[in-house]
C-alpha positions as CSV (number, residue, x, y, z in Angstrom):
1,X,25.4,-23.2,46.6
2,X,22.5,-25.6,46.2
3,X,20.7,-26.3,49.5
4,X,22.1,-29.5,51.1
5,X,19.1,-31.7,51.2
6,X,19.2,-35.6,51.4
7,X,18.6,-35.6,47.6
8,X,21.6,-33.4,46.9
9,X,23.7,-35.4,49.2
10,X,22.7,-38.7,47.5
11,X,23.8,-37.1,44.2
12,X,27.1,-36.2,45.6
13,X,27.7,-39.6,47.2
14,X,26.7,-41.3,43.9
15,X,29.2,-39.1,42.0
16,X,32.0,-39.8,44.4
17,X,31.4,-43.6,44.3
18,X,30.8,-43.9,40.5
19,X,32.5,-41.1,38.7
20,X,35.0,-39.7,41.1
21,X,36.0,-36.0,41.3
22,X,38.9,-34.0,40.0
23,X,41.5,-32.7,42.6
24,X,39.9,-29.3,42.7
25,X,36.4,-30.7,43.1
26,X,37.6,-33.1,45.7
27,X,39.0,-30.4,47.9
28,X,35.8,-28.4,47.5
29,X,33.7,-31.4,48.3
30,X,35.7,-32.1,51.4
31,X,34.9,-28.7,52.8
32,X,31.2,-29.1,51.9
33,X,31.0,-32.5,53.5
34,X,32.7,-31.2,56.7
35,X,30.1,-28.5,56.9
36,X,27.4,-31.1,56.2
37,X,28.3,-32.9,59.4
38,X,26.7,-30.0,61.3
39,X,23.6,-30.0,59.2
40,X,20.4,-30.2,61.3
41,X,19.0,-33.0,59.1
42,X,20.4,-36.4,60.3
43,X,20.0,-37.9,56.8
44,X,22.3,-35.2,55.4
45,X,24.9,-35.9,58.2
46,X,24.6,-39.7,57.5
47,X,25.3,-39.2,53.8
48,X,28.2,-36.9,54.6
49,X,29.8,-39.7,56.6
50,X,29.3,-42.1,53.8
51,X,30.9,-39.7,51.3
52,X,33.7,-38.7,53.6
53,X,34.7,-42.3,54.0
54,X,35.2,-42.7,50.2
55,X,36.5,-39.2,49.3
56,X,40.0,-39.3,47.9
57,X,41.6,-37.1,50.5
58,X,44.4,-38.2,53.0
59,X,43.2,-41.0,55.3
60,X,44.0,-38.9,58.4
61,X,41.5,-36.3,57.3
62,X,38.8,-38.9,56.7
63,X,39.5,-40.7,60.0
64,X,39.2,-37.3,61.8
65,X,35.8,-36.6,60.1
66,X,34.5,-40.1,60.9
67,X,35.6,-39.8,64.5
68,X,33.5,-36.6,64.7
69,X,30.6,-38.7,63.2
70,X,31.0,-41.1,66.1
71,X,29.9,-38.2,68.4
72,X,26.8,-37.4,66.4
73,X,23.4,-37.3,68.1
74,X,21.9,-39.8,65.6
75,X,22.6,-43.5,66.3
76,X,22.5,-44.1,62.5
77,X,25.3,-41.6,61.9
78,X,27.4,-43.1,64.7
79,X,26.8,-46.6,63.3
80,X,27.8,-45.5,59.8
81,X,31.0,-43.8,61.2
82,X,32.0,-46.9,63.3
83,X,31.6,-49.2,60.3
84,X,33.5,-46.9,58.0
85,X,36.4,-46.6,60.4
86,X,36.9,-50.4,60.2
87,X,38.0,-50.1,56.5
88,X,41.0,-48.0,57.5
89,X,42.8,-50.6,59.5
90,X,45.6,-49.3,61.6
91,X,45.1,-45.8,60.1
92,X,42.0,-45.6,62.3
93,X,44.1,-45.8,65.5
94,X,43.7,-42.1,66.1
95,X,40.0,-42.7,66.4
96,X,40.4,-45.4,69.0
97,X,39.4,-43.3,72.1
98,X,36.2,-42.5,70.3
99,X,35.6,-46.1,69.4
100,X,36.2,-47.2,73.0
101,X,33.7,-44.7,74.2
102,X,31.3,-46.2,71.6
103,X,31.5,-49.5,73.3
104,X,29.3,-47.9,76.0
105,X,26.9,-46.3,73.5
106,X,23.2,-46.3,74.3
107,X,22.5,-48.1,71.0
108,X,23.3,-51.8,70.8
109,X,24.2,-51.7,67.1
110,X,26.7,-48.9,67.6
111,X,28.3,-50.8,70.4
112,X,28.5,-53.9,68.2
113,X,30.0,-52.0,65.2
114,X,32.6,-50.3,67.4
115,X,33.6,-53.7,68.7
116,X,33.9,-55.0,65.2
117,X,36.0,-52.1,64.1
118,X,38.3,-52.4,67.1
119,X,38.8,-56.1,66.4
120,X,40.1,-55.2,62.9
121,X,42.8,-53.2,64.6
122,X,44.2,-56.4,66.1
123,X,46.7,-56.2,68.9
124,X,46.7,-52.3,68.5
125,X,43.3,-52.3,70.1
126,X,44.7,-53.3,73.5
127,X,43.3,-50.2,75.2
128,X,39.8,-51.4,74.2
129,X,40.0,-54.8,76.0
130,X,38.2,-53.8,79.1
131,X,35.2,-52.4,77.2
132,X,35.2,-55.5,74.9
133,X,35.2,-57.9,77.8
134,X,32.3,-55.9,79.3
135,X,30.3,-56.6,76.1
136,X,30.4,-60.3,76.9
137,X,27.6,-59.6,79.3
138,X,25.4,-58.1,76.6
139,X,21.9,-59.4,76.2
140,X,22.2,-59.2,72.4
141,X,23.8,-62.4,71.1
142,X,25.3,-60.8,68.0
143,X,27.0,-58.1,70.2
144,X,28.5,-60.8,72.4
145,X,29.8,-62.8,69.3
146,X,31.4,-59.7,67.7
147,X,33.0,-58.7,71.1
148,X,34.4,-62.3,71.5
149,X,35.8,-62.3,68.0
150,X,37.4,-58.9,68.6
151,X,39.0,-60.1,71.7
152,X,40.5,-63.1,69.8
153,X,41.8,-60.6,67.2
154,X,43.4,-58.5,69.9
155,X,45.2,-61.6,71.1
156,X,47.1,-62.4,74.3
157,X,47.0,-58.8,75.4
158,X,43.3,-59.5,76.3
159,X,44.3,-62.4,78.7
160,X,44.7,-60.4,81.9
161,X,41.3,-58.7,81.7
162,X,39.7,-62.0,80.7
163,X,41.2,-63.6,83.8
164,X,39.7,-60.8,85.9
165,X,36.4,-61.8,84.2
166,X,36.6,-65.2,85.9
167,X,35.7,-63.4,89.2
168,X,32.4,-62.1,87.8
169,X,29.4,-63.2,89.7
170,X,27.6,-64.4,86.5
171,X,28.5,-68.0,85.6
172,X,27.5,-67.5,81.9
173,X,29.9,-64.5,81.7
174,X,32.7,-66.5,83.3
175,X,32.0,-69.3,80.8
176,X,32.4,-66.9,77.9
177,X,35.7,-65.7,79.3
178,X,36.8,-69.3,79.6
179,X,36.1,-70.1,76.0
180,X,38.1,-67.1,74.8
181,X,41.0,-67.9,77.2
182,X,41.1,-71.5,75.9
183,X,41.4,-70.0,72.4
184,X,44.1,-67.4,73.3
185,X,46.3,-69.3,75.7
186,X,45.6,-73.0,75.6
187,X,49.1,-73.9,76.8
188,X,49.5,-71.3,79.5
189,X,49.8,-73.0,82.9
190,X,48.6,-70.0,84.9
191,X,45.6,-69.6,82.6
192,X,44.7,-73.2,82.8
193,X,45.0,-73.2,86.6
194,X,42.7,-70.1,86.8
195,X,40.2,-71.8,84.5
196,X,40.2,-75.0,86.7
197,X,39.6,-72.9,89.8
198,X,36.7,-71.1,88.2
199,X,35.2,-74.3,86.9
200,X,35.5,-75.9,90.3
201,X,33.8,-73.0,91.9
202,X,31.0,-73.3,89.3
203,X,30.6,-77.0,90.1
204,X,30.5,-76.2,93.9
205,X,27.8,-73.6,93.4
206,X,25.7,-75.9,91.2
207,X,26.0,-78.6,93.9
208,X,24.9,-76.2,96.6
209,X,22.0,-75.0,94.4
210,X,20.8,-78.6,93.8
211,X,20.7,-79.2,97.6
212,X,18.6,-76.1,98.1
213,X,15.7,-77.9,96.4
214,X,15.9,-80.9,98.6
215,X,13.3,-80.9,101.3
216,X,13.7,-83.6,103.9
217,X,10.6,-85.5,104.9
218,X,9.7,-85.3,108.5
219,X,7.9,-88.3,109.9
220,X,5.8,-88.1,113.1
221,X,7.0,-90.4,115.8
222,X,4.3,-92.1,117.7
């Protein structure tokens, strides 16, 4: 067999995308690509993920391979795998535990792509809500936006965890939770009451903060 270099993998990916493979070739390619996921070259592993996502084998096999890609040592490979899983819709549910772990990845873009894929699962991504809410505290704006969108796609199942977020010490974090809650449950009396309480507490804290800067003048009495 020809040595699996990035160049060879590019040829295989191109063939899969443009020309397709016969059934016999597809089965052989599947085995080759699974082995390529253990290749020491991260470029080869990345191309293997790209090819596996498109290879015409049962979705369950591809999802399992992509879930393995989510555990790769290379952030680029993990990112590719997370994005590719988003194209499988509810068929990617078996990979959800790996995607949830990915919400805590050391790489910001991996966390963001995991959030985006989980959002595409809709209400089925309920187990990911806690991790998605945590991403509302991210420094990266795009990551926060994707997480907020994903929470809206999950729907009302995200409400209890967002309500817990109203107790966070960070007022900006609480404000992000409030925006999503207003979107998800605008007519829920309990949610509205919790939001009013949180906003009243924010107003109180701002009031106290403003008085901290007031320094009374002391006049000498003759």
